[in-house]
All heavy atoms as TSV, in Angstrom:
chain	resi	resn	atom	element	x	y	z
A	1	MET	N	N	43.919	76.510	-8.407
A	1	MET	CA	C	42.550	76.026	-8.345
A	1	MET	C	C	42.253	75.571	-6.914
A	1	MET	O	O	43.046	74.896	-6.295
A	1	MET	CB	C	42.370	74.866	-9.326
A	1	MET	CG	C	40.943	74.297	-9.262
A	1	MET	SD	S	40.826	73.011	-10.516
A	1	MET	CE	C	39.100	72.717	-10.386
A	2	ILE	N	N	41.084	76.000	-6.423
A	2	ILE	CA	C	40.669	75.616	-5.110
A	2	ILE	C	C	39.785	74.364	-5.196
A	2	ILE	O	O	38.893	74.289	-6.017
A	2	ILE	CB	C	39.872	76.727	-4.416
A	2	ILE	CG1	C	40.755	77.977	-4.277
A	2	ILE	CG2	C	39.305	76.283	-3.089
A	2	ILE	CD1	C	40.014	79.178	-3.761
A	3	SER	N	N	40.115	73.351	-4.431
A	3	SER	CA	C	39.237	72.143	-4.375
A	3	SER	C	C	38.267	72.261	-3.243
A	3	SER	O	O	38.607	72.741	-2.161
A	3	SER	CB	C	40.074	70.876	-4.319
A	3	SER	OG	O	40.698	70.786	-3.065
A	4	ARG	N	N	37.104	71.797	-3.466
A	4	ARG	CA	C	36.034	71.772	-2.429
A	4	ARG	C	C	35.521	70.365	-2.319
A	4	ARG	O	O	35.354	69.689	-3.329
A	4	ARG	CB	C	34.915	72.734	-2.767
A	4	ARG	CG	C	35.376	74.170	-2.749
A	4	ARG	CD	C	34.290	75.072	-3.323
A	4	ARG	NE	N	34.733	76.471	-3.272
A	4	ARG	CZ	C	35.410	77.032	-4.261
A	4	ARG	NH1	N	35.727	76.326	-5.332
A	4	ARG	NH2	N	35.733	78.289	-4.171
A	5	GLU	N	N	35.230	69.950	-1.145
A	5	GLU	CA	C	34.693	68.598	-0.937
A	5	GLU	C	C	33.850	68.566	0.291
A	5	GLU	O	O	34.033	69.282	1.265
A	5	GLU	CB	C	35.791	67.539	-0.860
A	5	GLU	CG	C	36.782	67.770	0.232
A	5	GLU	CD	C	37.976	66.834	0.108
A	5	GLU	OE1	O	37.914	65.876	-0.660
A	5	GLU	OE2	O	38.966	67.088	0.843
A	6	LEU	N	N	32.826	67.711	0.271
A	6	LEU	CA	C	31.951	67.513	1.393
A	6	LEU	C	C	32.284	66.158	1.942
A	6	LEU	O	O	32.255	65.155	1.261
A	6	LEU	CB	C	30.494	67.504	0.928
A	6	LEU	CG	C	29.423	67.227	1.983
A	6	LEU	CD1	C	29.471	68.264	3.076
A	6	LEU	CD2	C	28.044	67.176	1.335
A	7	ILE	N	N	32.649	66.131	3.235
A	7	ILE	CA	C	32.993	64.880	3.907
A	7	ILE	C	C	32.006	64.682	5.041
A	7	ILE	O	O	31.874	65.482	5.949
A	7	ILE	CB	C	34.453	64.931	4.476
A	7	ILE	CG1	C	35.458	65.253	3.345
A	7	ILE	CG2	C	34.810	63.590	5.139
A	7	ILE	CD1	C	36.852	65.443	3.817
A	8	PHE	N	N	31.353	63.495	5.041
A	8	PHE	CA	C	30.372	63.177	6.045
A	8	PHE	C	C	30.975	62.182	6.982
A	8	PHE	O	O	31.562	61.202	6.617
A	8	PHE	CB	C	29.110	62.554	5.400
A	8	PHE	CG	C	28.136	62.091	6.420
A	8	PHE	CD1	C	27.427	63.017	7.195
A	8	PHE	CD2	C	27.869	60.732	6.618
A	8	PHE	CE1	C	26.493	62.538	8.115
A	8	PHE	CE2	C	26.989	60.302	7.513
A	8	PHE	CZ	C	26.274	61.192	8.293
A	9	TYR	N	N	30.904	62.480	8.311
A	9	TYR	CA	C	31.462	61.603	9.322
A	9	TYR	C	C	30.332	60.999	10.160
A	9	TYR	O	O	29.516	61.723	10.685
A	9	TYR	CB	C	32.391	62.368	10.249
A	9	TYR	CG	C	33.589	62.956	9.587
A	9	TYR	CD1	C	33.580	64.247	9.129
A	9	TYR	CD2	C	34.738	62.186	9.403
A	9	TYR	CE1	C	34.717	64.794	8.510
A	9	TYR	CE2	C	35.856	62.724	8.799
A	9	TYR	CZ	C	35.850	64.018	8.346
A	9	TYR	OH	O	36.950	64.531	7.747
A	10	GLU	N	N	30.249	59.685	10.216
A	10	GLU	CA	C	29.325	58.996	11.108
A	10	GLU	C	C	30.183	58.119	11.976
A	10	GLU	O	O	30.617	57.047	11.606
A	10	GLU	CB	C	28.330	58.164	10.293
A	10	GLU	CG	C	27.237	57.571	11.150
A	10	GLU	CD	C	26.183	56.914	10.278
A	10	GLU	OE1	O	26.390	56.676	9.117
A	10	GLU	OE2	O	25.101	56.672	10.867
A	11	ARG	N	N	30.417	58.602	13.183
A	11	ARG	CA	C	31.374	57.926	14.074
A	11	ARG	C	C	31.183	58.354	15.543
A	11	ARG	O	O	30.551	59.373	15.768
A	11	ARG	CB	C	32.782	58.249	13.622
A	11	ARG	CG	C	33.052	59.715	13.722
A	11	ARG	CD	C	34.327	60.100	13.113
A	11	ARG	NE	N	34.569	61.536	13.364
A	11	ARG	CZ	C	35.311	62.287	12.665
A	11	ARG	NH1	N	35.993	61.771	11.660
A	11	ARG	NH2	N	35.467	63.539	12.923
A	12	ALA	N	N	31.796	57.620	16.401
A	12	ALA	CA	C	31.754	57.993	17.809
A	12	ALA	C	C	32.547	59.233	18.044
A	12	ALA	O	O	33.571	59.453	17.402
A	12	ALA	CB	C	32.302	56.842	18.652
A	13	ASP	N	N	32.154	60.086	18.990
A	13	ASP	CA	C	32.861	61.270	19.344
A	13	ASP	C	C	34.015	60.874	20.324
A	13	ASP	O	O	33.799	60.974	21.520
A	13	ASP	CB	C	31.940	62.337	19.936
A	13	ASP	CG	C	32.653	63.624	20.111
A	13	ASP	OD1	O	33.678	63.844	19.557
A	13	ASP	OD2	O	32.052	64.501	20.864
A	14	ALA	N	N	35.122	60.442	19.799
A	14	ALA	CA	C	36.219	59.969	20.642
A	14	ALA	C	C	37.512	60.500	20.080
A	14	ALA	O	O	37.648	60.719	18.885
A	14	ALA	CB	C	36.227	58.415	20.684
A	15	PRO	N	N	38.504	60.675	20.914
A	15	PRO	CA	C	39.793	61.146	20.417
A	15	PRO	C	C	40.516	60.121	19.576
A	15	PRO	O	O	40.197	58.957	19.640
A	15	PRO	CB	C	40.587	61.458	21.697
A	15	PRO	CG	C	39.924	60.682	22.771
A	15	PRO	CD	C	38.480	60.482	22.383
A	16	GLY	N	N	41.447	60.586	18.761
A	16	GLY	CA	C	42.227	59.650	17.918
A	16	GLY	C	C	41.844	59.742	16.477
A	16	GLY	O	O	40.891	60.439	16.097
A	17	PRO	N	N	42.584	59.069	15.637
A	17	PRO	CA	C	42.341	59.088	14.195
A	17	PRO	C	C	40.969	58.484	13.880
A	17	PRO	O	O	40.540	57.541	14.512
A	17	PRO	CB	C	43.425	58.246	13.583
A	17	PRO	CG	C	44.395	57.941	14.684
A	17	PRO	CD	C	43.739	58.251	15.962
A	18	ARG	N	N	40.283	59.050	12.892
A	18	ARG	CA	C	38.945	58.527	12.491
A	18	ARG	C	C	38.828	58.600	10.996
A	18	ARG	O	O	39.381	59.483	10.334
A	18	ARG	CB	C	37.887	59.379	13.163
A	18	ARG	CG	C	37.923	59.339	14.650
A	18	ARG	CD	C	37.049	60.358	15.261
A	18	ARG	NE	N	37.740	61.630	15.221
A	18	ARG	CZ	C	37.337	62.718	15.777
A	18	ARG	NH1	N	36.216	62.760	16.415
A	18	ARG	NH2	N	37.993	63.842	15.716
A	19	ARG	N	N	38.135	57.649	10.421
A	19	ARG	CA	C	37.891	57.596	8.995
A	19	ARG	C	C	36.628	58.336	8.608
A	19	ARG	O	O	35.632	58.286	9.349
A	19	ARG	CB	C	37.840	56.187	8.503
A	19	ARG	CG	C	39.134	55.432	8.583
A	19	ARG	CD	C	39.008	54.083	7.829
A	19	ARG	NE	N	40.239	53.393	7.865
A	19	ARG	CZ	C	41.184	53.516	6.914
A	19	ARG	NH1	N	40.984	54.268	5.847
A	19	ARG	NH2	N	42.274	52.822	6.982
A	20	SER	N	N	36.637	58.972	7.436
A	20	SER	CA	C	35.373	59.565	6.948
A	20	SER	C	C	34.508	58.473	6.343
A	20	SER	O	O	35.001	57.457	5.840
A	20	SER	CB	C	35.704	60.642	5.935
A	20	SER	OG	O	36.430	60.098	4.844
A	21	THR	N	N	33.207	58.659	6.417
A	21	THR	CA	C	32.240	57.696	5.907
A	21	THR	C	C	31.955	57.923	4.431
A	21	THR	O	O	31.953	57.038	3.612
A	21	THR	CB	C	30.935	57.761	6.706
A	21	THR	OG1	O	31.235	57.559	8.090
A	21	THR	CG2	C	29.952	56.698	6.263
A	22	THR	N	N	31.676	59.159	4.101
A	22	THR	CA	C	31.286	59.562	2.721
A	22	THR	C	C	32.000	60.805	2.329
A	22	THR	O	O	32.119	61.756	3.097
A	22	THR	CB	C	29.798	59.779	2.620
A	22	THR	OG1	O	29.103	58.632	3.136
A	22	THR	CG2	C	29.350	60.052	1.210
A	23	ARG	N	N	32.518	60.825	1.100
A	23	ARG	CA	C	33.237	61.982	0.619
A	23	ARG	C	C	32.735	62.360	-0.743
A	23	ARG	O	O	32.618	61.516	-1.685
A	23	ARG	CB	C	34.699	61.604	0.528
A	23	ARG	CG	C	35.603	62.710	0.218
A	23	ARG	CD	C	37.003	62.112	0.287
A	23	ARG	NE	N	37.968	63.152	0.118
A	23	ARG	CZ	C	39.217	62.947	0.284
A	23	ARG	NH1	N	39.685	61.761	0.622
A	23	ARG	NH2	N	40.061	63.922	0.127
A	24	CYS	N	N	32.298	63.572	-0.900
A	24	CYS	CA	C	31.769	64.061	-2.176
A	24	CYS	C	C	32.599	65.225	-2.642
A	24	CYS	O	O	32.629	66.288	-2.073
A	24	CYS	CB	C	30.305	64.521	-1.992
A	24	CYS	SG	S	29.557	65.267	-3.440
A	25	GLU	N	N	33.303	65.001	-3.748
A	25	GLU	CA	C	34.123	66.086	-4.297
A	25	GLU	C	C	33.375	66.846	-5.361
A	25	GLU	O	O	32.740	66.234	-6.210
A	25	GLU	CB	C	35.421	65.503	-4.880
A	25	GLU	CG	C	36.293	64.856	-3.826
A	25	GLU	CD	C	37.596	64.346	-4.407
A	25	GLU	OE1	O	38.137	64.954	-5.331
A	25	GLU	OE2	O	38.051	63.300	-3.903
A	26	ASP	N	N	33.379	68.154	-5.306
A	26	ASP	CA	C	32.656	68.953	-6.249
A	26	ASP	C	C	33.250	70.320	-6.291
A	26	ASP	O	O	33.498	70.964	-5.271
A	26	ASP	CB	C	31.178	69.055	-5.776
A	26	ASP	CG	C	30.333	69.733	-6.825
A	26	ASP	OD1	O	30.819	70.299	-7.796
A	26	ASP	OD2	O	29.056	69.688	-6.688
A	27	GLY	N	N	33.567	70.823	-7.475
A	27	GLY	CA	C	34.187	72.140	-7.621
A	27	GLY	C	C	33.196	73.287	-7.507
A	27	GLY	O	O	33.616	74.420	-7.486
A	28	ASP	N	N	31.890	73.007	-7.422
A	28	ASP	CA	C	30.873	74.088	-7.378
A	28	ASP	C	C	30.406	74.279	-5.917
A	28	ASP	O	O	29.689	73.473	-5.395
A	28	ASP	CB	C	29.714	73.670	-8.270
A	28	ASP	CG	C	28.609	74.701	-8.256
A	28	ASP	OD1	O	28.830	75.873	-7.788
A	28	ASP	OD2	O	27.516	74.422	-8.746
A	29	PRO	N	N	30.833	75.406	-5.299
A	29	PRO	CA	C	30.429	75.630	-3.883
A	29	PRO	C	C	28.952	75.781	-3.701
A	29	PRO	O	O	28.393	75.470	-2.636
A	29	PRO	CB	C	31.181	76.871	-3.542
A	29	PRO	CG	C	31.484	77.570	-4.813
A	29	PRO	CD	C	31.617	76.494	-5.853
A	30	TYR	N	N	28.223	76.229	-4.724
A	30	TYR	CA	C	26.785	76.394	-4.634
A	30	TYR	C	C	26.069	75.037	-4.528
A	30	TYR	O	O	25.054	74.939	-3.876
A	30	TYR	CB	C	26.236	77.268	-5.733
A	30	TYR	CG	C	26.889	78.648	-5.718
A	30	TYR	CD1	C	27.902	78.956	-6.622
A	30	TYR	CD2	C	26.522	79.562	-4.767
A	30	TYR	CE1	C	28.512	80.211	-6.560
A	30	TYR	CE2	C	27.121	80.824	-4.699
A	30	TYR	CZ	C	28.135	81.128	-5.588
A	30	TYR	OH	O	28.743	82.350	-5.515
A	31	THR	N	N	26.575	74.074	-5.249
A	31	THR	CA	C	26.002	72.712	-5.184
A	31	THR	C	C	26.181	72.131	-3.780
A	31	THR	O	O	25.290	71.565	-3.208
A	31	THR	CB	C	26.649	71.737	-6.215
A	31	THR	OG1	O	26.419	72.326	-7.523
A	31	THR	CG2	C	26.066	70.376	-6.120
A	32	LEU	N	N	27.407	72.334	-3.209
A	32	LEU	CA	C	27.651	71.849	-1.835
A	32	LEU	C	C	26.741	72.569	-0.873
A	32	LEU	O	O	26.200	71.961	0.057
A	32	LEU	CB	C	29.127	72.064	-1.474
A	32	LEU	CG	C	30.147	71.249	-2.258
A	32	LEU	CD1	C	31.548	71.667	-1.869
A	32	LEU	CD2	C	29.921	69.793	-2.053
A	33	LEU	N	N	26.547	73.879	-1.017
A	33	LEU	CA	C	25.678	74.616	-0.099
A	33	LEU	C	C	24.252	74.119	-0.202
A	33	LEU	O	O	23.573	73.921	0.802
A	33	LEU	CB	C	25.711	76.114	-0.459
A	33	LEU	CG	C	24.789	77.006	0.338
A	33	LEU	CD1	C	25.155	76.958	1.817
A	33	LEU	CD2	C	24.878	78.454	-0.143
A	34	GLU	N	N	23.783	73.790	-1.390
A	34	GLU	CA	C	22.435	73.257	-1.570
A	34	GLU	C	C	22.282	71.907	-0.847
A	34	GLU	O	O	21.285	71.628	-0.199
A	34	GLU	CB	C	22.128	73.080	-3.080
A	34	GLU	CG	C	20.775	72.624	-3.366
A	34	GLU	CD	C	20.477	72.525	-4.847
A	34	GLU	OE1	O	21.157	73.207	-5.666
A	34	GLU	OE2	O	19.586	71.741	-5.211
A	35	ILE	N	N	23.280	71.043	-0.983
A	35	ILE	CA	C	23.244	69.766	-0.276
A	35	ILE	C	C	23.185	69.971	1.226
A	35	ILE	O	O	22.368	69.343	1.939
A	35	ILE	CB	C	24.450	68.920	-0.669
A	35	ILE	CG1	C	24.388	68.471	-2.137
A	35	ILE	CG2	C	24.577	67.666	0.221
A	35	ILE	CD1	C	25.686	67.896	-2.670
A	36	LEU	N	N	24.021	70.828	1.742
A	36	LEU	CA	C	24.091	71.072	3.180
A	36	LEU	C	C	22.763	71.656	3.665
A	36	LEU	O	O	22.305	71.334	4.762
A	36	LEU	CB	C	25.242	71.983	3.506
A	36	LEU	CG	C	26.631	71.360	3.355
A	36	LEU	CD1	C	27.711	72.438	3.527
A	36	LEU	CD2	C	26.822	70.211	4.325
A	37	GLN	N	N	22.157	72.573	2.921
A	37	GLN	CA	C	20.918	73.144	3.349
A	37	GLN	C	C	19.776	72.143	3.369
A	37	GLN	O	O	18.869	72.241	4.156
A	37	GLN	CB	C	20.547	74.335	2.440
A	37	GLN	CG	C	21.432	75.516	2.670
A	37	GLN	CD	C	21.162	76.643	1.692
A	37	GLN	OE1	O	20.706	76.416	0.559
A	37	GLN	NE2	N	21.495	77.837	2.095
A	38	HIS	N	N	19.872	71.095	2.575
A	38	HIS	CA	C	18.853	70.037	2.553
A	38	HIS	C	C	18.983	69.129	3.758
A	38	HIS	O	O	17.972	68.566	4.185
A	38	HIS	CB	C	18.896	69.203	1.286
A	38	HIS	CG	C	18.205	69.862	0.145
A	38	HIS	ND1	N	18.475	71.144	-0.271
A	38	HIS	CD2	C	17.280	69.389	-0.713
A	38	HIS	CE1	C	17.695	71.449	-1.261
A	38	HIS	NE2	N	16.977	70.396	-1.603
A	39	ILE	N	N	20.189	68.937	4.288
A	39	ILE	CA	C	20.387	67.972	5.400
A	39	ILE	C	C	20.430	68.630	6.722
A	39	ILE	O	O	20.390	67.941	7.765
A	39	ILE	CB	C	21.622	67.102	5.165
A	39	ILE	CG1	C	22.893	67.938	5.134
A	39	ILE	CG2	C	21.479	66.302	3.930
A	39	ILE	CD1	C	24.158	67.121	5.106
A	40	SER	N	N	20.538	69.981	6.800
A	40	SER	CA	C	20.579	70.623	8.143
A	40	SER	C	C	20.114	72.058	8.014
A	40	SER	O	O	19.989	72.630	6.928
A	40	SER	CB	C	21.998	70.581	8.691
A	40	SER	OG	O	22.834	71.387	7.894
A	41	ARG	N	N	19.866	72.666	9.146
A	41	ARG	CA	C	19.455	74.027	9.165
A	41	ARG	C	C	20.716	74.900	9.325
A	41	ARG	O	O	21.518	74.690	10.189
A	41	ARG	CB	C	18.550	74.334	10.376
A	41	ARG	CG	C	17.206	73.675	10.236
A	41	ARG	CD	C	16.367	74.104	11.392
A	41	ARG	NE	N	15.628	72.900	11.791
A	41	ARG	CZ	C	15.150	72.644	12.961
A	41	ARG	NH1	N	15.326	73.508	13.942
A	41	ARG	NH2	N	14.524	71.514	13.236
A	42	ALA	N	N	20.850	75.880	8.414
A	42	ALA	CA	C	21.974	76.784	8.477
A	42	ALA	C	C	21.779	77.747	9.615
A	42	ALA	O	O	20.739	78.329	9.813
A	42	ALA	CB	C	22.146	77.540	7.178
A	43	SER	N	N	22.820	77.913	10.478
A	43	SER	CA	C	22.722	78.859	11.547
A	43	SER	C	C	23.728	79.988	11.449
A	43	SER	O	O	23.788	80.855	12.302
A	43	SER	CB	C	22.921	78.147	12.902
A	43	SER	OG	O	24.165	77.516	12.982
A	44	GLY	N	N	24.549	79.965	10.390
A	44	GLY	CA	C	25.549	80.998	10.195
A	44	GLY	C	C	26.516	80.625	9.108
A	44	GLY	O	O	26.436	79.579	8.516
A	45	VAL	N	N	27.447	81.518	8.878
A	45	VAL	CA	C	28.492	81.314	7.827
A	45	VAL	C	C	29.848	81.404	8.527
A	45	VAL	O	O	30.065	82.304	9.309
A	45	VAL	CB	C	28.351	82.390	6.723
A	45	VAL	CG1	C	29.477	82.272	5.737
A	45	VAL	CG2	C	26.987	82.311	6.042
A	46	VAL	N	N	30.695	80.454	8.159
A	46	VAL	CA	C	32.063	80.449	8.723
A	46	VAL	C	C	33.009	80.638	7.506
A	46	VAL	O	O	32.899	79.952	6.513
A	46	VAL	CB	C	32.395	79.108	9.401
A	46	VAL	CG1	C	33.816	79.049	9.829
A	46	VAL	CG2	C	31.435	78.890	10.567
A	47	GLU	N	N	33.873	81.649	7.649
A	47	GLU	CA	C	34.933	81.820	6.635
A	47	GLU	C	C	36.250	81.484	7.310
A	47	GLU	O	O	36.500	81.849	8.451
A	47	GLU	CB	C	34.937	83.243	6.193
A	47	GLU	CG	C	33.711	83.640	5.396
A	47	GLU	CD	C	33.746	85.024	4.822
A	47	GLU	OE1	O	34.871	85.527	4.592
A	47	GLU	OE2	O	32.640	85.587	4.582
A	48	LYS	N	N	37.071	80.686	6.578
A	48	LYS	CA	C	38.311	80.239	7.171
A	48	LYS	C	C	39.362	80.090	6.070
A	48	LYS	O	O	39.078	80.060	4.890
A	48	LYS	CB	C	38.168	78.906	7.893
A	48	LYS	CG	C	37.792	77.750	7.004
A	48	LYS	CD	C	37.593	76.478	7.824
A	48	LYS	CE	C	37.136	75.361	6.917
A	48	LYS	NZ	N	36.871	74.157	7.741
A	49	VAL	N	N	40.615	79.997	6.550
A	49	VAL	CA	C	41.738	79.672	5.668
A	49	VAL	C	C	42.284	78.365	6.166
A	49	VAL	O	O	42.543	78.161	7.334
A	49	VAL	CB	C	42.835	80.768	5.782
A	49	VAL	CG1	C	44.053	80.419	4.951
A	49	VAL	CG2	C	42.279	82.118	5.313
A	50	ARG	N	N	42.435	77.409	5.297
A	50	ARG	CA	C	42.920	76.073	5.649
A	50	ARG	C	C	44.259	75.739	5.030
A	50	ARG	O	O	44.487	75.932	3.839
A	50	ARG	CB	C	41.905	74.995	5.237
A	50	ARG	CG	C	42.405	73.589	5.360
A	50	ARG	CD	C	41.344	72.518	5.176
A	50	ARG	NE	N	40.570	72.505	6.402
A	50	ARG	CZ	C	39.520	71.726	6.575
A	50	ARG	NH1	N	39.093	70.924	5.618
A	50	ARG	NH2	N	38.857	71.726	7.724
A	51	SER	N	N	45.145	75.294	5.909
A	51	SER	CA	C	46.437	74.725	5.412
A	51	SER	C	C	46.326	73.215	5.500
A	51	SER	O	O	45.823	72.698	6.460
A	51	SER	CB	C	47.620	75.225	6.300
A	51	SER	OG	O	47.675	76.609	6.284
A	52	LEU	N	N	46.856	72.564	4.455
A	52	LEU	CA	C	46.756	71.118	4.389
A	52	LEU	C	C	48.183	70.508	4.279
A	52	LEU	O	O	48.963	70.963	3.443
A	52	LEU	CB	C	45.954	70.696	3.140
A	52	LEU	CG	C	45.954	69.201	2.814
A	52	LEU	CD1	C	45.296	68.380	3.911
A	52	LEU	CD2	C	45.239	68.941	1.500
A	53	TYR	N	N	48.419	69.594	5.156
A	53	TYR	CA	C	49.709	68.870	5.132
A	53	TYR	C	C	49.385	67.433	5.016
A	53	TYR	O	O	48.454	66.876	5.633
A	53	TYR	CB	C	50.492	69.140	6.445
A	53	TYR	CG	C	50.769	70.587	6.661
A	53	TYR	CD1	C	49.895	71.361	7.405
A	53	TYR	CD2	C	51.904	71.227	6.102
A	53	TYR	CE1	C	50.170	72.729	7.609
A	53	TYR	CE2	C	52.148	72.522	6.300
A	53	TYR	CZ	C	51.251	73.293	7.067
A	53	TYR	OH	O	51.538	74.626	7.244
A	54	ILE	N	N	50.197	66.667	4.244
A	54	ILE	CA	C	50.010	65.233	4.076
A	54	ILE	C	C	51.249	64.566	4.596
A	54	ILE	O	O	52.364	64.845	4.140
A	54	ILE	CB	C	49.733	64.854	2.616
A	54	ILE	CG1	C	48.452	65.557	2.157
A	54	ILE	CG2	C	49.648	63.342	2.461
A	54	ILE	CD1	C	48.128	65.295	0.715
A	55	VAL	N	N	51.064	63.678	5.605
A	55	VAL	CA	C	52.142	62.908	6.204
A	55	VAL	C	C	51.763	61.452	6.064
A	55	VAL	O	O	50.861	60.968	6.715
A	55	VAL	CB	C	52.330	63.275	7.671
A	55	VAL	CG1	C	53.484	62.453	8.261
A	55	VAL	CG2	C	52.600	64.746	7.852
A	56	GLY	N	N	52.423	60.735	5.155
A	56	GLY	CA	C	52.054	59.358	4.892
A	56	GLY	C	C	50.611	59.320	4.350
A	56	GLY	O	O	50.273	59.980	3.371
A	57	GLN	N	N	49.742	58.567	4.986
A	57	GLN	CA	C	48.308	58.462	4.643
A	57	GLN	C	C	47.428	59.475	5.373
A	57	GLN	O	O	46.242	59.523	5.226
A	57	GLN	CB	C	47.795	57.071	4.905
A	57	GLN	CG	C	48.316	56.025	4.012
A	57	GLN	CD	C	47.656	54.686	4.311
A	57	GLN	OE1	O	47.951	54.062	5.330
A	57	GLN	NE2	N	46.782	54.248	3.457
A	58	THR	N	N	48.049	60.310	6.234
A	58	THR	CA	C	47.313	61.212	7.076
A	58	THR	C	C	47.248	62.597	6.485
A	58	THR	O	O	48.269	63.138	6.124
A	58	THR	CB	C	47.965	61.275	8.504
A	58	THR	OG1	O	48.032	59.938	9.020
A	58	THR	CG2	C	47.124	62.120	9.445
A	59	ARG	N	N	46.057	63.150	6.448
A	59	ARG	CA	C	45.867	64.538	6.038
A	59	ARG	C	C	45.716	65.362	7.278
A	59	ARG	O	O	44.845	65.092	8.138
A	59	ARG	CB	C	44.581	64.671	5.185
A	59	ARG	CG	C	44.709	63.979	3.845
A	59	ARG	CD	C	43.363	63.887	3.170
A	59	ARG	NE	N	42.697	65.129	2.999
A	59	ARG	CZ	C	42.444	65.747	1.881
A	59	ARG	NH1	N	42.793	65.176	0.750
A	59	ARG	NH2	N	41.813	66.877	1.801
A	60	ILE	N	N	46.507	66.442	7.432
A	60	ILE	CA	C	46.446	67.281	8.562
A	60	ILE	C	C	45.917	68.641	8.107
A	60	ILE	O	O	46.519	69.275	7.263
A	60	ILE	CB	C	47.842	67.432	9.244
A	60	ILE	CG1	C	48.375	66.047	9.674
A	60	ILE	CG2	C	47.773	68.406	10.419
A	60	ILE	CD1	C	49.811	66.044	10.081
A	61	HIS	N	N	44.806	69.079	8.673
A	61	HIS	CA	C	44.173	70.326	8.331
A	61	HIS	C	C	44.404	71.313	9.500
A	61	HIS	O	O	44.056	70.987	10.630
A	61	HIS	CB	C	42.684	70.162	8.119
A	61	HIS	CG	C	42.345	69.193	7.066
A	61	HIS	ND1	N	41.447	69.478	6.111
A	61	HIS	CD2	C	42.770	67.927	6.802
A	61	HIS	CE1	C	41.307	68.466	5.252
A	61	HIS	NE2	N	42.113	67.480	5.708
A	62	ILE	N	N	44.886	72.507	9.176
A	62	ILE	CA	C	45.045	73.542	10.161
A	62	ILE	C	C	44.217	74.736	9.658
A	62	ILE	O	O	44.516	75.282	8.604
A	62	ILE	CB	C	46.519	73.932	10.398
A	62	ILE	CG1	C	47.251	72.662	10.930
A	62	ILE	CG2	C	46.601	75.076	11.395
A	62	ILE	CD1	C	48.686	72.879	11.187
A	63	ASP	N	N	43.209	75.072	10.435
A	63	ASP	CA	C	42.261	76.150	10.033
A	63	ASP	C	C	42.500	77.447	10.835
A	63	ASP	O	O	42.807	77.379	12.024
A	63	ASP	CB	C	40.812	75.735	10.268
A	63	ASP	CG	C	40.451	74.519	9.407
A	63	ASP	OD1	O	41.105	74.291	8.353
A	63	ASP	OD2	O	39.553	73.783	9.791
A	64	LYS	N	N	42.361	78.571	10.211
A	64	LYS	CA	C	42.360	79.880	10.889
A	64	LYS	C	C	40.975	80.455	10.731
A	64	LYS	O	O	40.345	80.373	9.672
A	64	LYS	CB	C	43.339	80.836	10.200
A	64	LYS	CG	C	44.782	80.613	10.609
A	64	LYS	CD	C	45.596	81.684	10.001
A	64	LYS	CE	C	47.046	81.516	10.402
A	64	LYS	NZ	N	47.857	82.577	9.874
């Protein structure tokens, strides 16, 4: 099963670890797309493969 989630970050653009502000988990990609289209203008589509590693409390995402 593939999990999908929308994570909103409201933070300074600075290096180092950062916490997410809002996290919305939803298994329906069309619902997530609808939310994103309401809050911003779509300028393209990105397809990627993500590897996820968990080290302690840290989630490490590596995208291709």
